[in-house]
PDB file of N, CA, C and O in Angstrom:
ATOM      1  N   MET A   1      -9.338   8.629  -7.460  1.00  0.00           N
ATOM      2  CA  MET A   1      -9.265   9.120  -8.958  1.00  0.00           C
ATOM      3  C   MET A   1      -7.854   8.844  -9.593  1.00  0.00           C
ATOM      4  O   MET A   1      -6.760   9.133  -9.108  1.00  0.00           O
ATOM      5  N   THR A   2      -8.102   8.267 -10.699  1.00  0.00           N
ATOM      6  CA  THR A   2      -6.845   8.020 -11.598  1.00  0.00           C
ATOM      7  C   THR A   2      -6.991   8.549 -13.064  1.00  0.00           C
ATOM      8  O   THR A   2      -8.112   8.842 -13.479  1.00  0.00           O
ATOM      9  N   ASN A   3      -5.927   8.674 -13.827  1.00  0.00           N
ATOM     10  CA  ASN A   3      -6.001   8.923 -15.053  1.00  0.00           C
ATOM     11  C   ASN A   3      -5.584   7.628 -15.883  1.00  0.00           C
ATOM     12  O   ASN A   3      -4.736   6.797 -15.556  1.00  0.00           O
ATOM     13  N   GLU A   4      -6.240   7.642 -16.837  1.00  0.00           N
ATOM     14  CA  GLU A   4      -6.052   6.709 -17.871  1.00  0.00           C
ATOM     15  C   GLU A   4      -5.650   7.001 -19.192  1.00  0.00           C
ATOM     16  O   GLU A   4      -6.590   7.699 -19.574  1.00  0.00           O
ATOM     17  N   ASP A   5      -4.886   6.920 -20.106  1.00  0.00           N
ATOM     18  CA  ASP A   5      -4.435   7.179 -21.263  1.00  0.00           C
ATOM     19  C   ASP A   5      -5.639   6.726 -22.353  1.00  0.00           C
ATOM     20  O   ASP A   5      -5.889   5.533 -22.525  1.00  0.00           O
ATOM     21  N   TYR A   6      -6.253   7.630 -22.964  1.00  0.00           N
ATOM     22  CA  TYR A   6      -7.137   6.920 -24.343  1.00  0.00           C
ATOM     23  C   TYR A   6      -6.729   7.632 -25.431  1.00  0.00           C
ATOM     24  O   TYR A   6      -6.988   8.835 -25.463  1.00  0.00           O
ATOM     25  N   GLU A   7      -6.118   7.098 -26.359  1.00  0.00           N
ATOM     26  CA  GLU A   7      -5.701   7.919 -27.678  1.00  0.00           C
ATOM     27  C   GLU A   7      -5.086   9.205 -27.225  1.00  0.00           C
ATOM     28  O   GLU A   7      -5.540  10.217 -27.760  1.00  0.00           O
ATOM     29  N   GLY A   8      -4.237   9.338 -26.431  1.00  0.00           N
ATOM     30  CA  GLY A   8      -3.400  10.462 -26.126  1.00  0.00           C
ATOM     31  C   GLY A   8      -4.310  11.456 -25.195  1.00  0.00           C
ATOM     32  O   GLY A   8      -3.943  12.600 -24.926  1.00  0.00           O
ATOM     33  N   ARG A   9      -5.381  10.960 -24.794  1.00  0.00           N
ATOM     34  CA  ARG A   9      -6.117  11.896 -24.115  1.00  0.00           C
ATOM     35  C   ARG A   9      -5.916  11.233 -22.479  1.00  0.00           C
ATOM     36  O   ARG A   9      -5.468  10.095 -22.342  1.00  0.00           O
ATOM     37  N   LYS A  10      -6.246  11.960 -21.464  1.00  0.00           N
ATOM     38  CA  LYS A  10      -6.093  11.986 -20.234  1.00  0.00           C
ATOM     39  C   LYS A  10      -7.484  11.571 -19.736  1.00  0.00           C
ATOM     40  O   LYS A  10      -8.207  12.534 -19.480  1.00  0.00           O
ATOM     41  N   ILE A  11      -8.023  10.365 -19.541  1.00  0.00           N
ATOM     42  CA  ILE A  11      -9.410  10.351 -19.093  1.00  0.00           C
ATOM     43  C   ILE A  11      -9.475   9.972 -17.424  1.00  0.00           C
ATOM     44  O   ILE A  11      -8.880   9.052 -16.863  1.00  0.00           O
ATOM     45  N   GLN A  12     -10.276  10.857 -16.892  1.00  0.00           N
ATOM     46  CA  GLN A  12     -10.336  10.715 -15.099  1.00  0.00           C
ATOM     47  C   GLN A  12     -11.004   9.645 -14.991  1.00  0.00           C
ATOM     48  O   GLN A  12     -12.039   9.649 -15.656  1.00  0.00           O
ATOM     49  N   VAL A  13     -10.778   8.628 -14.336  1.00  0.00           N
ATOM     50  CA  VAL A  13     -11.674   7.286 -13.730  1.00  0.00           C
ATOM     51  C   VAL A  13     -11.683   7.505 -12.230  1.00  0.00           C
ATOM     52  O   VAL A  13     -10.722   7.684 -11.483  1.00  0.00           O
ATOM     53  N   VAL A  14     -13.055   7.448 -11.935  1.00  0.00           N
ATOM     54  CA  VAL A  14     -13.516   7.642 -10.584  1.00  0.00           C
ATOM     55  C   VAL A  14     -13.973   6.312 -10.123  1.00  0.00           C
ATOM     56  O   VAL A  14     -14.754   5.735 -10.880  1.00  0.00           O
ATOM     57  N   SER A  15     -13.601   5.653  -8.912  1.00  0.00           N
ATOM     58  CA  SER A  15     -13.939   4.483  -8.501  1.00  0.00           C
ATOM     59  C   SER A  15     -14.363   4.694  -7.399  1.00  0.00           C
ATOM     60  O   SER A  15     -13.610   5.203  -6.568  1.00  0.00           O
ATOM     61  N   PHE A  16     -15.867   4.322  -7.027  1.00  0.00           N
ATOM     62  CA  PHE A  16     -16.371   4.570  -5.712  1.00  0.00           C
ATOM     63  C   PHE A  16     -17.475   3.379  -5.287  1.00  0.00           C
ATOM     64  O   PHE A  16     -17.964   2.672  -6.168  1.00  0.00           O
ATOM     65  N   ASP A  17     -17.768   3.236  -4.131  1.00  0.00           N
ATOM     66  CA  ASP A  17     -18.681   2.127  -3.647  1.00  0.00           C
ATOM     67  C   ASP A  17     -20.123   3.300  -3.064  1.00  0.00           C
ATOM     68  O   ASP A  17     -20.068   4.085  -2.117  1.00  0.00           O
ATOM     69  N   ASP A  18     -21.193   3.075  -3.909  1.00  0.00           N
ATOM     70  CA  ASP A  18     -22.126   4.094  -3.669  1.00  0.00           C
ATOM     71  C   ASP A  18     -23.227   3.393  -2.646  1.00  0.00           C
ATOM     72  O   ASP A  18     -24.045   2.537  -2.983  1.00  0.00           O
ATOM     73  N   ALA A  19     -23.078   3.890  -1.471  1.00  0.00           N
ATOM     74  CA  ALA A  19     -23.707   3.311  -0.244  1.00  0.00           C
ATOM     75  C   ALA A  19     -25.185   3.147  -0.314  1.00  0.00           C
ATOM     76  O   ALA A  19     -25.703   2.155   0.199  1.00  0.00           O
ATOM     77  N   THR A  20     -25.918   4.079  -0.931  1.00  0.00           N
ATOM     78  CA  THR A  20     -27.388   4.149  -1.331  1.00  0.00           C
ATOM     79  C   THR A  20     -28.006   3.268  -2.390  1.00  0.00           C
ATOM     80  O   THR A  20     -29.225   3.168  -2.528  1.00  0.00           O
ATOM     81  N   SER A  21     -27.012   2.556  -3.221  1.00  0.00           N
ATOM     82  CA  SER A  21     -27.676   1.571  -3.945  1.00  0.00           C
ATOM     83  C   SER A  21     -26.614   0.062  -3.895  1.00  0.00           C
ATOM     84  O   SER A  21     -26.649  -0.904  -4.656  1.00  0.00           O
ATOM     85  N   ASP A  22     -25.943   0.249  -3.011  1.00  0.00           N
ATOM     86  CA  ASP A  22     -25.090  -0.998  -2.976  1.00  0.00           C
ATOM     87  C   ASP A  22     -24.336  -1.179  -3.918  1.00  0.00           C
ATOM     88  O   ASP A  22     -23.795  -2.285  -3.934  1.00  0.00           O
ATOM     89  N   GLU A  23     -24.041  -0.338  -4.904  1.00  0.00           N
ATOM     90  CA  GLU A  23     -23.120  -0.588  -6.226  1.00  0.00           C
ATOM     91  C   GLU A  23     -21.746  -0.106  -6.100  1.00  0.00           C
ATOM     92  O   GLU A  23     -21.456   0.800  -5.320  1.00  0.00           O
ATOM     93  N   HIS A  24     -20.863  -0.712  -6.876  1.00  0.00           N
ATOM     94  CA  HIS A  24     -19.652  -0.294  -7.157  1.00  0.00           C
ATOM     95  C   HIS A  24     -19.557   0.360  -8.248  1.00  0.00           C
ATOM     96  O   HIS A  24     -19.918  -0.357  -9.182  1.00  0.00           O
ATOM     97  N   VAL A  25     -19.134   1.736  -8.695  1.00  0.00           N
ATOM     98  CA  VAL A  25     -19.340   2.639  -9.547  1.00  0.00           C
ATOM     99  C   VAL A  25     -17.910   2.837 -10.319  1.00  0.00           C
ATOM    100  O   VAL A  25     -16.923   2.971  -9.595  1.00  0.00           O
ATOM    101  N   ILE A  26     -17.768   2.859 -11.430  1.00  0.00           N
ATOM    102  CA  ILE A  26     -16.462   3.455 -12.069  1.00  0.00           C
ATOM    103  C   ILE A  26     -17.074   4.546 -13.051  1.00  0.00           C
ATOM    104  O   ILE A  26     -17.905   4.245 -13.907  1.00  0.00           O
ATOM    105  N   GLU A  27     -16.637   5.729 -12.876  1.00  0.00           N
ATOM    106  CA  GLU A  27     -16.886   6.706 -14.026  1.00  0.00           C
ATOM    107  C   GLU A  27     -15.857   7.117 -14.675  1.00  0.00           C
ATOM    108  O   GLU A  27     -14.742   7.273 -14.177  1.00  0.00           O
ATOM    109  N   PHE A  28     -16.184   7.335 -15.917  1.00  0.00           N
ATOM    110  CA  PHE A  28     -14.935   7.733 -17.042  1.00  0.00           C
ATOM    111  C   PHE A  28     -15.449   9.190 -17.103  1.00  0.00           C
ATOM    112  O   PHE A  28     -16.653   9.438 -17.172  1.00  0.00           O
ATOM    113  N   ILE A  29     -14.439  10.196 -17.072  1.00  0.00           N
ATOM    114  CA  ILE A  29     -14.766  11.611 -17.254  1.00  0.00           C
ATOM    115  C   ILE A  29     -13.657  12.069 -18.086  1.00  0.00           C
ATOM    116  O   ILE A  29     -12.459  12.045 -17.801  1.00  0.00           O
ATOM    117  N   ASP A  30     -14.430  12.652 -19.561  1.00  0.00           N
ATOM    118  CA  ASP A  30     -13.470  13.161 -20.477  1.00  0.00           C
ATOM    119  C   ASP A  30     -13.261  14.533 -20.285  1.00  0.00           C
ATOM    120  O   ASP A  30     -14.303  15.113 -20.592  1.00  0.00           O
ATOM    121  N   PRO A  31     -12.344  15.370 -19.897  1.00  0.00           N
ATOM    122  CA  PRO A  31     -12.408  16.756 -19.627  1.00  0.00           C
ATOM    123  C   PRO A  31     -12.676  17.226 -21.031  1.00  0.00           C
ATOM    124  O   PRO A  31     -12.926  18.426 -20.916  1.00  0.00           O
ATOM    125  N   ALA A  32     -12.738  16.942 -22.084  1.00  0.00           N
ATOM    126  CA  ALA A  32     -12.942  17.715 -23.669  1.00  0.00           C
ATOM    127  C   ALA A  32     -14.418  17.601 -23.821  1.00  0.00           C
ATOM    128  O   ALA A  32     -14.925  18.029 -24.859  1.00  0.00           O
ATOM    129  N   VAL A  33     -15.378  16.916 -22.627  1.00  0.00           N
ATOM    130  CA  VAL A  33     -16.794  17.016 -22.768  1.00  0.00           C
ATOM    131  C   VAL A  33     -16.987  17.243 -21.038  1.00  0.00           C
ATOM    132  O   VAL A  33     -17.881  16.748 -20.351  1.00  0.00           O
ATOM    133  N   SER A  34     -16.006  18.031 -20.629  1.00  0.00           N
ATOM    134  CA  SER A  34     -16.329  18.283 -19.046  1.00  0.00           C
ATOM    135  C   SER A  34     -17.864  18.666 -18.468  1.00  0.00           C
ATOM    136  O   SER A  34     -18.400  18.355 -17.404  1.00  0.00           O
ATOM    137  N   SER A  35     -18.376  19.503 -19.656  1.00  0.00           N
ATOM    138  CA  SER A  35     -19.702  20.034 -19.244  1.00  0.00           C
ATOM    139  C   SER A  35     -20.827  18.774 -18.965  1.00  0.00           C
ATOM    140  O   SER A  35     -21.754  18.809 -18.156  1.00  0.00           O
ATOM    141  N   ALA A  36     -20.509  17.798 -19.762  1.00  0.00           N
ATOM    142  CA  ALA A  36     -21.239  16.613 -19.538  1.00  0.00           C
ATOM    143  C   ALA A  36     -21.127  15.815 -18.350  1.00  0.00           C
ATOM    144  O   ALA A  36     -22.001  14.968 -18.171  1.00  0.00           O
ATOM    145  N   GLY A  37     -20.224  15.935 -17.525  1.00  0.00           N
ATOM    146  CA  GLY A  37     -19.825  15.159 -16.344  1.00  0.00           C
ATOM    147  C   GLY A  37     -19.267  13.920 -16.742  1.00  0.00           C
ATOM    148  O   GLY A  37     -18.342  14.012 -17.549  1.00  0.00           O
ATOM    149  N   SER A  38     -19.665  12.551 -16.303  1.00  0.00           N
ATOM    150  CA  SER A  38     -19.486  11.274 -17.005  1.00  0.00           C
ATOM    151  C   SER A  38     -19.658  10.952 -18.312  1.00  0.00           C
ATOM    152  O   SER A  38     -20.747  11.274 -18.790  1.00  0.00           O
ATOM    153  N   VAL A  39     -19.020  10.503 -18.894  1.00  0.00           N
ATOM    154  CA  VAL A  39     -19.413  10.054 -20.262  1.00  0.00           C
ATOM    155  C   VAL A  39     -19.797   8.815 -20.169  1.00  0.00           C
ATOM    156  O   VAL A  39     -20.789   8.588 -20.863  1.00  0.00           O
ATOM    157  N   VAL A  40     -19.308   7.713 -19.446  1.00  0.00           N
ATOM    158  CA  VAL A  40     -19.813   6.540 -19.048  1.00  0.00           C
ATOM    159  C   VAL A  40     -19.627   5.948 -17.722  1.00  0.00           C
ATOM    160  O   VAL A  40     -18.496   6.070 -17.253  1.00  0.00           O
ATOM    161  N   ALA A  41     -20.503   5.332 -17.021  1.00  0.00           N
ATOM    162  CA  ALA A  41     -20.377   4.635 -15.669  1.00  0.00           C
ATOM    163  C   ALA A  41     -20.689   3.244 -16.131  1.00  0.00           C
ATOM    164  O   ALA A  41     -21.425   2.900 -17.056  1.00  0.00           O
ATOM    165  N   VAL A  42     -19.910   2.437 -15.220  1.00  0.00           N
ATOM    166  CA  VAL A  42     -19.964   0.826 -15.128  1.00  0.00           C
ATOM    167  C   VAL A  42     -20.289   0.699 -13.943  1.00  0.00           C
ATOM    168  O   VAL A  42     -19.620   1.389 -13.173  1.00  0.00           O
ATOM    169  N   PHE A  43     -21.192  -0.023 -13.420  1.00  0.00           N
ATOM    170  CA  PHE A  43     -21.667  -0.482 -12.073  1.00  0.00           C
ATOM    171  C   PHE A  43     -21.864  -1.487 -11.777  1.00  0.00           C
ATOM    172  O   PHE A  43     -22.227  -2.128 -12.763  1.00  0.00           O
ATOM    173  N   ASN A  44     -21.827  -2.245 -10.641  1.00  0.00           N
ATOM    174  CA  ASN A  44     -21.866  -3.450 -10.462  1.00  0.00           C
ATOM    175  C   ASN A  44     -22.509  -3.740  -9.050  1.00  0.00           C
ATOM    176  O   ASN A  44     -22.162  -3.016  -8.117  1.00  0.00           O
ATOM    177  N   ARG A  45     -23.309  -4.626  -8.857  1.00  0.00           N
ATOM    178  CA  ARG A  45     -24.186  -4.711  -7.551  1.00  0.00           C
ATOM    179  C   ARG A  45     -23.657  -6.322  -7.171  1.00  0.00           C
ATOM    180  O   ARG A  45     -23.748  -6.750  -6.020  1.00  0.00           O
ATOM    181  N   GLY A  46     -23.188  -7.008  -8.116  1.00  0.00           N
ATOM    182  CA  GLY A  46     -22.686  -8.304  -7.923  1.00  0.00           C
ATOM    183  C   GLY A  46     -21.184  -8.371  -7.512  1.00  0.00           C
ATOM    184  O   GLY A  46     -20.586  -7.321  -7.280  1.00  0.00           O
ATOM    185  N   SER A  47     -20.630  -9.438  -7.425  1.00  0.00           N
ATOM    186  CA  SER A  47     -19.349  -9.704  -7.099  1.00  0.00           C
ATOM    187  C   SER A  47     -18.616 -10.254  -8.398  1.00  0.00           C
ATOM    188  O   SER A  47     -17.386 -10.235  -8.424  1.00  0.00           O
ATOM    189  N   ASP A  48     -19.412 -10.789  -9.578  1.00  0.00           N
ATOM    190  CA  ASP A  48     -18.891 -11.079 -10.539  1.00  0.00           C
ATOM    191  C   ASP A  48     -18.974  -9.861 -12.025  1.00  0.00           C
ATOM    192  O   ASP A  48     -19.731  -8.890 -12.058  1.00  0.00           O
ATOM    193  N   TRP A  49     -18.226 -10.163 -12.871  1.00  0.00           N
ATOM    194  CA  TRP A  49     -18.393  -9.288 -13.937  1.00  0.00           C
ATOM    195  C   TRP A  49     -19.519  -9.191 -14.686  1.00  0.00           C
ATOM    196  O   TRP A  49     -19.854  -8.130 -15.213  1.00  0.00           O
ATOM    197  N   ARG A  50     -20.194 -10.297 -14.790  1.00  0.00           N
ATOM    198  CA  ARG A  50     -21.410 -10.864 -15.409  1.00  0.00           C
ATOM    199  C   ARG A  50     -22.470  -9.828 -14.880  1.00  0.00           C
ATOM    200  O   ARG A  50     -23.350  -9.530 -15.688  1.00  0.00           O
ATOM    201  N   ASP A  51     -22.513  -9.209 -13.577  1.00  0.00           N
ATOM    202  CA  ASP A  51     -23.420  -8.624 -13.052  1.00  0.00           C
ATOM    203  C   ASP A  51     -23.362  -7.031 -13.436  1.00  0.00           C
ATOM    204  O   ASP A  51     -24.261  -6.232 -13.173  1.00  0.00           O
ATOM    205  N   ALA A  52     -22.241  -6.747 -14.052  1.00  0.00           N
ATOM    206  CA  ALA A  52     -21.687  -5.328 -14.286  1.00  0.00           C
ATOM    207  C   ALA A  52     -22.914  -4.517 -15.420  1.00  0.00           C
ATOM    208  O   ALA A  52     -23.380  -5.041 -16.431  1.00  0.00           O
ATOM    209  N   ARG A  53     -23.209  -3.226 -14.930  1.00  0.00           N
ATOM    210  CA  ARG A  53     -23.733  -2.726 -16.327  1.00  0.00           C
ATOM    211  C   ARG A  53     -23.441  -1.353 -16.581  1.00  0.00           C
ATOM    212  O   ARG A  53     -22.839  -0.616 -15.800  1.00  0.00           O
ATOM    213  N   VAL A  54     -23.983  -0.968 -17.933  1.00  0.00           N
ATOM    214  CA  VAL A  54     -23.168   0.195 -18.353  1.00  0.00           C
ATOM    215  C   VAL A  54     -24.306   1.359 -18.618  1.00  0.00           C
ATOM    216  O   VAL A  54     -25.388   1.160 -19.170  1.00  0.00           O
ATOM    217  N   SER A  55     -23.855   2.541 -18.136  1.00  0.00           N
ATOM    218  CA  SER A  55     -24.690   3.768 -18.238  1.00  0.00           C
ATOM    219  C   SER A  55     -24.312   4.489 -18.893  1.00  0.00           C
ATOM    220  O   SER A  55     -23.255   4.831 -18.364  1.00  0.00           O
ATOM    221  N   ILE A  56     -24.473   5.223 -20.082  1.00  0.00           N
ATOM    222  CA  ILE A  56     -24.144   6.271 -21.336  1.00  0.00           C
ATOM    223  C   ILE A  56     -24.807   7.761 -20.653  1.00  0.00           C
ATOM    224  O   ILE A  56     -26.023   7.868 -20.494  1.00  0.00           O
ATOM    225  N   ASN A  57     -24.094   8.587 -20.378  1.00  0.00           N
ATOM    226  CA  ASN A  57     -24.796   9.985 -20.196  1.00  0.00           C
ATOM    227  C   ASN A  57     -25.639  10.313 -21.252  1.00  0.00           C
ATOM    228  O   ASN A  57     -25.068  10.426 -22.337  1.00  0.00           O
ATOM    229  N   PRO A  58     -26.989  10.518 -21.231  1.00  0.00           N
ATOM    230  CA  PRO A  58     -28.017  10.833 -21.903  1.00  0.00           C
ATOM    231  C   PRO A  58     -27.650  12.409 -22.496  1.00  0.00           C
ATOM    232  O   PRO A  58     -28.182  12.858 -23.511  1.00  0.00           O
ATOM    233  N   LYS A  59     -26.874  12.990 -21.861  1.00  0.00           N
ATOM    234  CA  LYS A  59     -26.546  14.518 -22.128  1.00  0.00           C
ATOM    235  C   LYS A  59     -25.776  14.449 -23.708  1.00  0.00           C
ATOM    236  O   LYS A  59     -25.760  15.332 -24.565  1.00  0.00           O
ATOM    237  N   LEU A  60     -25.225  13.224 -23.746  1.00  0.00           N
ATOM    238  CA  LEU A  60     -24.094  13.269 -25.187  1.00  0.00           C
ATOM    239  C   LEU A  60     -25.028  12.572 -26.276  1.00  0.00           C
ATOM    240  O   LEU A  60     -26.158  12.096 -26.166  1.00  0.00           O
ATOM    241  N   ASP A  61     -24.348  12.656 -27.131  1.00  0.00           N
ATOM    242  CA  ASP A  61     -24.911  12.253 -28.531  1.00  0.00           C
ATOM    243  C   ASP A  61     -24.364  10.990 -28.716  1.00  0.00           C
ATOM    244  O   ASP A  61     -23.923  10.906 -29.863  1.00  0.00           O
ATOM    245  N   GLY A  62     -24.187   9.866 -28.006  1.00  0.00           N
ATOM    246  CA  GLY A  62     -23.667   8.851 -27.913  1.00  0.00           C
ATOM    247  C   GLY A  62     -22.204   8.577 -27.733  1.00  0.00           C
ATOM    248  O   GLY A  62     -21.540   9.606 -27.606  1.00  0.00           O
ATOM    249  N   VAL A  63     -21.648   7.650 -27.697  1.00  0.00           N
ATOM    250  CA  VAL A  63     -20.115   7.283 -27.424  1.00  0.00           C
ATOM    251  C   VAL A  63     -19.768   6.240 -28.458  1.00  0.00           C
ATOM    252  O   VAL A  63     -20.473   5.280 -28.769  1.00  0.00           O
ATOM    253  N   SER A  64     -18.497   6.583 -28.983  1.00  0.00           N
ATOM    254  CA  SER A  64     -17.678   5.736 -29.980  1.00  0.00           C
ATOM    255  C   SER A  64     -17.838   4.232 -29.183  1.00  0.00           C
ATOM    256  O   SER A  64     -17.985   4.070 -27.972  1.00  0.00           O
ATOM    257  N   ALA A  65     -17.766   3.218 -30.207  1.00  0.00           N
ATOM    258  CA  ALA A  65     -17.784   1.922 -29.714  1.00  0.00           C
ATOM    259  C   ALA A  65     -16.219   1.408 -29.130  1.00  0.00           C
ATOM    260  O   ALA A  65     -15.966   0.540 -28.295  1.00  0.00           O
ATOM    261  N   GLU A  66     -15.365   2.228 -29.849  1.00  0.00           N
ATOM    262  CA  GLU A  66     -14.057   2.184 -29.461  1.00  0.00           C
ATOM    263  C   GLU A  66     -14.033   2.751 -28.128  1.00  0.00           C
ATOM    264  O   GLU A  66     -13.738   1.957 -27.234  1.00  0.00           O
ATOM    265  N   PHE A  67     -14.286   3.988 -27.784  1.00  0.00           N
ATOM    266  CA  PHE A  67     -14.027   4.301 -26.306  1.00  0.00           C
ATOM    267  C   PHE A  67     -14.948   3.309 -25.228  1.00  0.00           C
ATOM    268  O   PHE A  67     -14.584   3.084 -24.074  1.00  0.00           O
ATOM    269  N   LEU A  68     -16.095   2.817 -25.782  1.00  0.00           N
ATOM    270  CA  LEU A  68     -16.728   1.974 -24.750  1.00  0.00           C
ATOM    271  C   LEU A  68     -15.890   0.701 -24.521  1.00  0.00           C
ATOM    272  O   LEU A  68     -15.645   0.191 -23.427  1.00  0.00           O
ATOM    273  N   ILE A  69     -15.492   0.270 -25.738  1.00  0.00           N
ATOM    274  CA  ILE A  69     -14.751  -1.211 -25.436  1.00  0.00           C
ATOM    275  C   ILE A  69     -13.591  -0.806 -24.251  1.00  0.00           C
ATOM    276  O   ILE A  69     -13.497  -1.346 -23.149  1.00  0.00           O
ATOM    277  N   TRP A  70     -12.698   0.341 -24.803  1.00  0.00           N
ATOM    278  CA  TRP A  70     -11.463   0.826 -23.936  1.00  0.00           C
ATOM    279  C   TRP A  70     -12.199   0.779 -22.465  1.00  0.00           C
ATOM    280  O   TRP A  70     -11.876  -0.114 -21.681  1.00  0.00           O
ATOM    281  N   ALA A  71     -13.246   1.804 -22.081  1.00  0.00           N
ATOM    282  CA  ALA A  71     -13.557   1.692 -20.916  1.00  0.00           C
ATOM    283  C   ALA A  71     -14.021   0.537 -20.139  1.00  0.00           C
ATOM    284  O   ALA A  71     -13.620   0.279 -19.004  1.00  0.00           O
ATOM    285  N   LEU A  72     -14.818  -0.096 -20.749  1.00  0.00           N
ATOM    286  CA  LEU A  72     -15.187  -1.856 -20.293  1.00  0.00           C
ATOM    287  C   LEU A  72     -13.947  -2.386 -20.035  1.00  0.00           C
ATOM    288  O   LEU A  72     -13.944  -3.043 -18.994  1.00  0.00           O
ATOM    289  N   ASN A  73     -12.801  -2.336 -20.654  1.00  0.00           N
ATOM    290  CA  ASN A  73     -11.671  -3.183 -20.230  1.00  0.00           C
ATOM    291  C   ASN A  73     -10.991  -2.444 -19.044  1.00  0.00           C
ATOM    292  O   ASN A  73     -10.373  -3.090 -18.198  1.00  0.00           O
ATOM    293  N   VAL A  74     -11.096  -1.171 -18.984  1.00  0.00           N
ATOM    294  CA  VAL A  74     -10.409  -0.683 -18.007  1.00  0.00           C
ATOM    295  C   VAL A  74     -11.200  -1.086 -16.586  1.00  0.00           C
ATOM    296  O   VAL A  74     -10.702  -1.439 -15.517  1.00  0.00           O
ATOM    297  N   ALA A  75     -12.521  -0.920 -16.924  1.00  0.00           N
ATOM    298  CA  ALA A  75     -13.668  -1.124 -15.607  1.00  0.00           C
ATOM    299  C   ALA A  75     -13.148  -2.473 -15.213  1.00  0.00           C
ATOM    300  O   ALA A  75     -12.755  -2.632 -14.057  1.00  0.00           O
ATOM    301  N   ARG A  76     -13.107  -3.561 -16.165  1.00  0.00           N
ATOM    302  CA  ARG A  76     -13.158  -4.906 -15.581  1.00  0.00           C
ATOM    303  C   ARG A  76     -12.021  -5.281 -14.982  1.00  0.00           C
ATOM    304  O   ARG A  76     -12.023  -6.167 -14.127  1.00  0.00           O
ATOM    305  N   ARG A  77     -10.882  -4.624 -15.380  1.00  0.00           N
ATOM    306  CA  ARG A  77      -9.415  -4.711 -14.710  1.00  0.00           C
ATOM    307  C   ARG A  77      -9.439  -3.970 -13.213  1.00  0.00           C
ATOM    308  O   ARG A  77      -8.682  -4.356 -12.323  1.00  0.00           O
ATOM    309  N   MET A  78     -10.349  -2.908 -13.026  1.00  0.00           N
ATOM    310  CA  MET A  78     -10.314  -2.266 -11.695  1.00  0.00           C
ATOM    311  C   MET A  78     -11.615  -3.282 -10.861  1.00  0.00           C
ATOM    312  O   MET A  78     -11.530  -3.166  -9.639  1.00  0.00           O
ATOM    313  N   MET A  79     -12.248  -3.803 -11.117  1.00  0.00           N
ATOM    314  CA  MET A  79     -13.341  -4.490 -10.529  1.00  0.00           C
ATOM    315  C   MET A  79     -12.929  -5.804  -9.936  1.00  0.00           C
ATOM    316  O   MET A  79     -13.764  -6.521  -9.386  1.00  0.00           O
TER     317      MET A  79
END
C-alpha cells in the first residue's frame, strides 16, 4: 500500500494480484469516504493497458471526472 496525493488529500493505493480471477488490481481508497471502502478499482487481466477496466464503488453517488482521470494516470504508471 502506498499513499498518493490528490488535491491535498492522501489517497491510499493498494496494488495486488487476485489469484482467483488472475487480475492485477489497483484500488483507490479515500479516507474521507472510508465507510465505502474502495472508491475506484482498476483491474487488468492482460499485459497491455488496453485490457484495463475500471470499477466504481456502487455505494457511492458517482466519482468526479477529475478524480477518475487522476486515478487512471496513477494506475497506468503502476501497471
